[in-house]
C-alpha positions in Angstrom: 1.7 49.3 -129.9 1.0 47.2 -126.7 -2.2 48.9 -125.7 -5.5 47.7 -124.4 -8.4 50.0 -123.5 -11.5 48.8 -121.6 -14.6 50.9 -122.3 -18.0 51.0 -120.7 -21.4 52.4 -121.7 -22.9 54.7 -119.0 -26.6 55.4 -119.1 -27.3 59.1 -119.0 -30.8 60.6 -118.6 -31.5 63.6 -120.7 -34.4 66.1 -120.8 -35.8 66.0 -124.4 -38.6 68.5 -123.9 -39.8 70.7 -121.1 -42.5 73.2 -122.0 -46.1 74.4 -121.4 -49.0 74.3 -123.9 -52.1 76.5 -123.5 -55.6 75.3 -124.2 -58.7 77.5 -124.3 -61.9 75.9 -122.9 -65.1 77.7 -123.9 -68.8 77.1 -123.3 -71.9 78.8 -124.6 -74.7 77.1 -122.7 -78.5 77.5 -123.0 -80.4 76.0 -120.2 -82.7 73.0 -121.1 -86.4 73.4 -120.4 -86.2 71.4 -117.2 -83.7 73.8 -115.6 -85.1 76.8 -113.6 -84.1 80.4 -114.6 -80.8 81.7 -113.3 -81.1 84.1 -110.4 -77.7 84.0 -108.8 -74.4 82.5 -110.1 -72.7 80.7 -107.2 -69.5 79.2 -108.6 -67.9 78.0 -111.8 -65.1 75.6 -111.8 -63.1 73.7 -114.5 -61.1 70.5 -113.5 -58.6 69.5 -116.2 -57.1 66.0 -116.4 -54.9 64.1 -118.7 -56.7 60.9 -119.9 -53.8 59.4 -121.9 -50.5 60.1 -123.6 -48.3 58.4 -126.1 -45.1 59.0 -128.1 -44.7 58.2 -131.8 -41.2 59.0 -133.0 -40.5 62.7 -132.2 -44.2 63.5 -131.5 -46.1 63.2 -128.3 -49.9 63.0 -128.3 -52.2 63.4 -125.3 -55.9 63.6 -124.5 -57.0 66.5 -122.3 -60.4 66.4 -120.5 -62.1 69.4 -119.0 -64.8 68.8 -116.4 -67.0 71.9 -116.2 -69.4 72.6 -113.4 -71.5 75.8 -113.1 -73.5 76.2 -109.9 -76.4 78.6 -109.6 -79.6 79.3 -107.7 -83.1 80.1 -109.0 -85.2 83.0 -107.7 -87.9 80.8 -106.1 -85.8 78.0 -104.6 -82.7 77.7 -102.4 -81.8 74.3 -104.0 -78.4 74.6 -105.7 -78.5 73.8 -109.4 -75.5 72.2 -111.2 -74.7 72.4 -114.9 -72.2 69.7 -115.7 -70.4 69.5 -119.0 -67.3 67.6 -120.3 -65.0 68.6 -123.1 -62.1 66.6 -124.6 -59.2 67.8 -126.7 -56.5 65.8 -128.5 -53.2 67.6 -128.8 -49.8 66.9 -130.2 -46.3 68.4 -129.5 -43.1 68.1 -131.6 -40.2 67.1 -129.3 -37.4 67.7 -131.8 -36.0 64.2 -131.5 -37.1 60.7 -130.8 -36.4 59.7 -127.1 -35.1 56.3 -126.2 -37.0 54.7 -123.2 -39.1 57.9 -122.8 -40.2 59.0 -119.3 -43.4 61.2 -119.7 -44.7 63.6 -117.1 -47.8 65.6 -118.1 -50.0 67.7 -115.7 -52.8 70.2 -116.4 -54.1 73.1 -114.3 -56.6 75.8 -114.6 -55.1 79.3 -114.9 -58.2 81.5 -114.9 -62.0 81.3 -115.5 -64.4 84.0 -116.7 -68.1 83.1 -116.4 -71.0 85.5 -117.0 -74.8 85.2 -117.1 -76.0 86.5 -120.5 -79.6 86.2 -119.6 -81.7 84.0 -117.3 -81.4 81.1 -119.7 -77.9 81.5 -121.1 -74.3 81.3 -119.7 -71.0 82.0 -121.3 -67.8 80.6 -119.9 -64.1 81.0 -120.9 -61.2 79.3 -119.3 -57.5 79.0 -119.9 -55.8 75.6 -119.1 -52.1 75.1 -119.1 -50.5 71.7 -119.8 -47.0 71.2 -118.5 -45.1 68.6 -120.5 -41.7 67.1 -119.6 -40.2 64.2 -121.6 -36.9 62.6 -120.7 -35.0 59.9 -122.6 -32.2 57.6 -121.9 -28.9 58.1 -123.7 -25.6 56.3 -123.4 -22.1 57.7 -123.2 -19.0 55.6 -123.9 -16.3 56.2 -121.3 -12.9 54.6 -120.5 -12.7 52.6 -117.3 -9.2 51.0 -117.7 -6.0 51.3 -119.8 -3.2 48.7 -120.1 0.2 49.3 -121.6 2.1 52.4 -122.9 3.1 53.1 -119.3 -0.3 54.7 -118.9 -1.1 56.4 -115.5 -4.8 56.9 -114.7 -6.8 58.9 -112.2 -9.9 57.0 -111.4 -13.1 58.0 -109.7 -15.7 55.5 -108.3 -19.3 56.2 -109.2 -22.6 54.5 -108.5 -25.1 55.0 -111.3 -28.7 54.0 -112.3 -27.6 51.4 -114.8 -31.0 49.8 -115.6 -34.5 51.2 -115.5 -37.9 49.6 -116.2 -40.9 52.0 -116.5 -44.5 50.9 -117.1 -47.8 52.8 -116.8 -51.0 51.0 -116.2 -54.6 52.3 -116.1 -56.9 50.7 -113.5 -60.7 51.1 -113.7 -62.9 50.6 -110.7 -66.7 50.5 -111.0 -68.9 50.4 -107.9 -72.5 51.1 -107.0 -72.9 52.8 -103.7 -76.2 52.9 -101.9 -77.0 56.0 -99.8 -77.4 55.6 -96.1 -81.0 55.3 -94.9 -80.6 58.7 -93.1 -79.4 60.4 -96.3 -82.0 62.2 -98.5 -82.2 61.3 -102.3 -79.8 63.0 -104.7 -80.9 65.9 -106.9 -77.5 66.6 -108.6 -73.9 65.9 -107.9 -72.1 69.1 -106.9 -68.5 68.0 -106.6 -66.5 64.8 -106.2 -63.1 64.5 -104.5 -60.8 61.5 -104.6 -57.8 60.9 -102.3 -55.4 58.0 -103.0 -53.3 56.5 -100.3 -49.8 55.2 -101.0 -50.2 51.8 -102.7 -48.6 48.7 -101.3 -46.3 46.9 -103.6 -45.1 43.3 -103.8 -42.8 41.5 -106.3 -44.2 38.1 -107.5 -42.5 36.1 -110.3 -41.2 39.1 -112.2 -44.4 41.0 -111.8 -45.2 44.0 -109.6 -48.5 43.7 -107.6 -50.0 47.0 -106.5 -52.8 47.3 -103.9 -54.4 50.4 -102.6 -57.5 52.2 -101.6 -59.2 55.3 -102.9 -61.3 57.5 -100.6 -64.2 59.2 -102.5 -66.1 62.1 -101.0 -69.3 63.3 -102.8 -71.2 66.6 -102.2 -74.7 66.5 -103.6 -77.8 68.7 -103.5 -81.1 67.6 -102.1 -84.5 69.1 -101.2 -83.2 70.3 -97.8 -79.9 71.7 -99.0 -76.8 69.6 -99.5 -75.4 66.4 -98.1 -72.0 64.6 -98.2 -71.3 60.9 -98.8 -68.0 59.3 -98.3 -66.9 55.7 -99.3 -63.7 53.7 -100.0 -62.9 51.9 -103.2 -60.1 49.2 -103.0 -58.1 48.3 -106.1 -55.5 45.7 -107.0 -53.5 45.4 -110.2 -50.7 43.1 -111.5 -48.2 45.0 -113.6 -45.9 43.1 -116.1 -42.4 44.4 -116.0 -40.0 42.3 -118.1 -36.7 41.6 -116.5 -37.8 42.6 -113.0 -36.1 40.8 -110.1 -35.1 41.4 -106.4 -32.1 43.5 -107.3 -34.3 46.4 -108.5 -35.7 49.1 -106.3 -39.4 49.6 -107.2 -41.7 52.6 -106.8 -45.3 53.1 -107.6 -47.0 56.5 -108.0 -50.8 56.4 -108.2 -52.7 59.4 -109.5 -56.4 59.9 -110.4 -57.2 60.2 -114.1 -61.0 60.7 -113.6 -63.7 60.0 -111.1 -67.3 60.1 -112.6 -70.1 59.8 -110.1 -73.7 59.8 -111.3 -77.0 59.3 -109.4 -79.4 56.5 -110.4 -83.0 56.3 -109.4 -84.7 53.3 -107.9 -88.2 51.9 -108.5 -89.7 54.7 -106.4 -88.1 57.4 -108.5 -85.7 58.5 -105.8 -82.0 58.7 -106.7 -80.4 56.7 -103.9 -77.6 54.9 -105.8 -74.3 56.5 -106.7 -72.6 54.9 -109.7 -68.9 55.5 -109.5 -66.3 54.9 -112.2 -62.8 55.6 -111.0 -59.8 55.6 -113.3 -56.3 55.4 -111.7 -52.9 55.7 -113.4 -50.2 53.6 -111.9 -46.7 54.8 -112.8 -44.4 51.9 -111.9 -40.6 52.3 -112.1 -37.9 49.9 -111.2 -34.2 50.9 -111.1 -31.0 49.0 -110.5 -27.7 50.6 -109.6 -24.2 49.4 -110.5 -20.7 50.6 -109.5 -18.1 51.8 -112.0 -14.6 53.2 -112.0 -14.2 56.0 -114.5 -10.9 57.4 -115.8 -11.0 61.2 -115.2 -7.4 62.0 -116.2 -4.6 60.1 -118.0 -1.0 60.5 -119.1 2.0 58.3 -119.9 5.4 58.4 -118.1 7.2 57.6 -121.4 5.0 58.6 -124.4 3.2 61.8 -125.4 -0.5 61.4 -124.8 -3.6 63.3 -125.9 -7.1 62.5 -124.7 -10.7 63.8 -125.0 -13.0 64.1 -122.0 -16.6 64.9 -121.4 -18.6 66.2 -118.4 -21.1 63.6 -117.4 -24.1 63.9 -115.1 -24.2 60.6 -113.3 -27.8 59.8 -112.3 -28.4 57.7 -109.1 -31.5 56.0 -107.9 -34.0 58.7 -106.7 -35.0 59.0 -103.1 -38.7 58.8 -102.4 -40.3 61.8 -100.6 -43.5 61.3 -98.5 -44.1 64.1 -95.9 -47.3 65.6 -94.4 -48.0 68.9 -92.7 -51.0 71.1 -91.8 -52.1 74.6 -92.7 -54.6 76.7 -90.7 -56.6 79.6 -92.1 -59.7 81.7 -91.2 -62.3 83.1 -93.6 -65.1 85.5 -93.1 -68.5 85.4 -94.7 -69.3 88.7 -96.4 -73.0 87.8 -96.9 -74.1 87.9 -93.3 -74.4 85.2 -90.7 -73.4 81.6 -91.5 -76.3 79.4 -90.7 -74.4 76.1 -91.5 -71.5 74.7 -93.5 -72.2 72.2 -96.2 -68.6 71.4 -97.1 -65.0 72.7 -97.2 -62.1 71.9 -99.5 -58.7 73.2 -100.5 -56.8 73.2 -103.8 -53.0 73.8 -104.1 -51.9 76.3 -106.8 -48.7 77.7 -108.4 -46.4 75.2 -106.6 -42.7 76.1 -106.7 -39.8 73.9 -105.5 -36.3 75.0 -104.6 -33.3 73.0 -103.5 -31.5 74.4 -100.5 -28.2 72.4 -100.3 -26.8 74.6 -97.4 -29.8 73.8 -95.1 -30.2 70.3 -96.5 -33.8 70.7 -97.4 -36.4 71.2 -100.2 -38.4 74.4 -99.9 -42.0 74.1 -101.2 -44.1 77.2 -101.7 -47.3 78.2 -103.4 -50.9 79.1 -102.8 -53.7 77.2 -101.0 -57.1 78.1 -102.4 -59.7 77.5 -99.7 -63.4 77.1 -100.5 -66.3 76.8 -98.1 -69.9 76.0 -99.2 -72.2 77.6 -96.6 -75.8 78.4 -96.1 -76.2 82.1 -95.3 -78.9 83.9 -93.3 -81.1 84.2 -96.5 -81.2 80.4 -96.7 -79.4 80.2 -100.0 -76.1 78.4 -100.6 -73.0 80.6 -101.0 -69.3 79.9 -101.6 -66.5 81.7 -99.7 -63.2 81.6 -101.5 -59.8 82.8 -100.1 -56.2 82.2 -101.1 -53.4 81.7 -98.5 -49.7 81.7 -99.3 -47.6 78.9 -97.7 -44.0 77.8 -97.5 -42.8 74.5 -96.1 -39.3 73.0 -95.7 -38.8 69.3 -96.2 -35.5 68.2 -94.5 -33.4 65.8 -96.6 -29.8 65.0 -95.7 -28.9 63.7 -99.1 -29.7 67.0 -100.9 -26.8 68.4 -103.0 -26.5 71.4 -105.3 -26.9 69.1 -108.3 -30.1 67.5 -107.0 -33.5 68.1 -108.6 -36.9 67.2 -107.3 -40.2 66.2 -108.7 -42.9 67.2 -106.2 -46.6 66.6 -106.0 -48.7 68.5 -103.4 -52.1 66.9 -102.5 -54.8 67.8 -100.0 -55.8 64.8 -98.0 -58.4 66.5 -95.9 -59.9 69.9 -95.1 -61.9 70.4 -91.8 -63.8 73.4 -90.5 -65.0 75.0 -87.3 -67.5 77.8 -87.0 -65.9 80.2 -84.6 -68.5 83.1 -84.8 -71.5 84.2 -86.7 -69.5 85.0 -89.9 -66.0 83.4 -89.2 -64.9 79.9 -90.1 -61.6 78.3 -89.1 -60.2 75.9 -91.7 -57.4 73.3 -91.4 -55.9 71.6 -94.4 -54.0 68.3 -94.2 -51.3 68.4 -96.9 -49.2 65.6 -98.3 -46.0 66.1 -100.2 -44.9 63.2 -102.4 -42.3 62.8 -105.1 -38.7 62.0 -105.8 -35.4 63.5 -105.1 -33.1 62.9 -108.1 -29.5 62.7 -106.9 -26.7 63.1 -109.5 -23.1 64.1 -109.6 -21.0 65.8 -112.3 -17.7 64.2 -113.2 -15.2 64.6 -115.9 -14.7 61.3 -117.7 -12.1 60.4 -120.4 -13.9 59.2 -123.6 -10.9 58.8 -125.9 -7.1 58.6 -125.6 -4.2 58.5 -128.1 -0.6 57.6 -127.4 2.3 58.5 -129.7 4.6 55.5 -129.7 6.8 57.0 -132.4 8.5 59.3 -129.9 9.4 59.4 -126.3 9.1 62.2 -123.8 12.4 64.2 -123.5 13.8 65.1 -120.1 15.8 68.2 -119.1 18.6 66.1 -117.6 19.8 62.6 -116.7 18.7 62.1 -113.0 16.8 59.6 -111.0 15.5 62.0 -108.3 14.3 65.6 -108.3 13.6 67.9 -105.4 10.2 69.7 -105.4 8.8 72.1 -102.9 5.1 71.3 -102.6 2.2 73.4 -101.3 -0.4 72.6 -98.7 -3.4 70.5 -100.0 -1.6 69.9 -103.4 -2.6 66.7 -105.1 0.1 64.1 -105.6 -1.5 63.3 -109.0 -0.8 66.8 -110.3 2.9 66.6 -109.3 3.3 63.1 -110.8 1.7 64.2 -114.1 4.0 67.3 -114.2 7.2 65.2 -113.9 5.9 62.1 -115.8 6.3 59.8 -112.9 3.8 57.7 -111.0 1.7 58.5 -107.9 2.7 55.3 -106.2 6.4 56.1 -106.7 6.1 59.5 -105.1 4.1 58.2 -102.2 6.5 55.3 -101.5 9.6 57.5 -101.7 8.2 60.1 -99.3 6.2 57.7 -97.0 2.9 59.5 -97.8 -0.4 57.9 -96.6 -2.8 60.2 -98.6 -2.8 61.4 -102.2 -3.2 65.0 -101.0 -0.3 66.9 -99.3 -1.2 68.0 -95.8 1.7 70.3 -95.1 4.0 72.3 -97.4 7.6 71.1 -97.7 10.2 69.3 -99.8 9.4 66.2 -101.8 11.6 63.7 -103.5 10.3 63.0 -107.0 11.6 59.6 -108.4 11.8 59.5 -112.2 10.4 56.3 -113.7 
């Protein structure tokens, strides 16, 4: 048998695990002697974060941290008191199989919090945290790209696929001591800390990826006269080793905050005027290289009987980066009387949903924006106003297809306020949407073929030409396969320029 078959291995990205794990966070706290009695509970919040993750065989392990802050006021003072606790949990998940070149995506969010004051010295808190885990692995599929001999006829389709991928995660730790401005009063306690990361710059140097960026840290702290804010910038730079990286790869760096711990340190006078900040950033660095390929999607022989096996492949292409910004405006009312002043305002995205709209060529992002405003009411005590606002935003993307998927991150880069009346505050949130649009196409590819050279195809007569009445938009390939001839022979005999019939009519079918 004079037959030669060229095969190629195509990289296919498969989702190994996609699920949610629940974690209960509980706290039964008795106030130390140096804390005043509880008179009014102002707010309780739990901020979860993933500190680390790793895969060993078919098991993924991760470390979850829960940063708990309980804010309250005493009866004889308007100074806001802050109870700060940290809890850590180590969890494991069975994936079912061991992924090759795993791509891990883990995020945690707070579902609900219940906090109650048992007595003036004791607080109980219960919280539910959900951890979303998605693990993808690289698989390979052998396909046929060319056949020589046995009078084989092939229908080929050109594809561009992500042939090589390098993925590295690196943790960057930045430590900095920040002195308060001379006009700022000393710190009593840290109320909240907010960190915003800009898009890092990237540069390829000698097979290594250099990432440079800046983190903007905003701190709200309590003092003798109420509360103050302090904002500062922390630059960072990191060299990431990525074996095999060169100029032919397309690189992308996603920076996310692992943790930001800010503590106040006292000077020789006993005043806490130094903020010690430890910031941990996770750099997720990916580099991808695309390659062209010609896949055989259908095959037959003009002389010999032929059988083949095919498989539907999801051809993954290099993802398209998404980086868009928009604004959302909202108004809140204070139910506790006149607003004397505003200490701070912030916003948190919740329950984010993403939908692909291929008809309108866009991604639809919807969810809730949870607005919080820390105010000083007419009684002189701090109070928190909380309101949720639903939102929907369309991100136009011309390359969206029905097979596309998206990985979206919604971040709040700023939240400003304006006092419009005695008990009304106008809020404006600056929202940034980042992520990736994963473009893929489904194609039927031949994976195996068998020719029977012991027998030849039988014909219903001895002729060189056959008349055939074709339909509009009929493929020449289907006609050629039906009569065991070649596409080129039909096109040459009938002076056809395209492999799809434009008008119905009579065709001459040469038998080869």
